[in-house]
C-alpha positions in Angstrom: 100.7 108.4 75.3 102.6 105.9 77.3 102.2 102.4 78.5 103.0 103.0 82.1 100.7 103.0 84.4 98.7 106.1 85.1 99.8 106.9 88.5 103.8 106.9 86.8 103.1 108.9 84.2 101.2 111.8 86.4 104.2 111.5 88.8 106.7 111.5 85.8 104.4 114.8 84.3 104.4 116.4 88.0 108.0 117.4 87.5 107.7 119.8 85.0 104.0 121.3 86.4 103.2 123.7 89.2 100.0 121.7 90.3 98.5 118.3 89.5 94.7 118.0 90.2 93.0 114.6 90.5 89.7 113.3 91.5 88.2 111.3 93.7 84.9 108.8 92.7 83.8 108.3 96.5 80.6 106.5 95.4 79.6 106.1 98.8 80.2 108.2 102.2 82.3 104.8 102.9 84.2 105.1 99.7 84.3 108.6 99.6 86.4 108.1 103.1 89.2 106.8 101.3 91.7 107.6 98.3 92.4 105.6 95.5 96.1 104.0 94.7 97.1 106.7 91.7 95.9 109.7 94.1 98.3 107.8 96.8 100.8 107.0 95.2 100.7 110.6 93.7 100.5 112.5 97.7 103.9 110.6 98.3 105.9 110.7 95.1 104.9 114.1 93.4 107.7 116.8 92.6 104.6 119.3 93.3 101.4 120.7 95.0 98.2 117.8 94.5 94.6 118.5 94.3 92.3 115.9 95.3 89.1 117.2 93.9 85.8 115.6 95.5 82.3 115.4 94.6 79.6 117.0 96.8 78.2 114.8 99.0 74.5 114.0 97.6 
């Protein structure tokens, strides 16, 4: 358990991982065009590849 932010905790775990998978809720077409702050931080600071999973468009 950690008391750090989710982004920081995932960034730290990326040092031991081969891949980090995160989701993007994207409730609407417009919202789905943007990434959340956790995902953006990981894309900039993770030390392994990051896969952003998105729901299928309705």
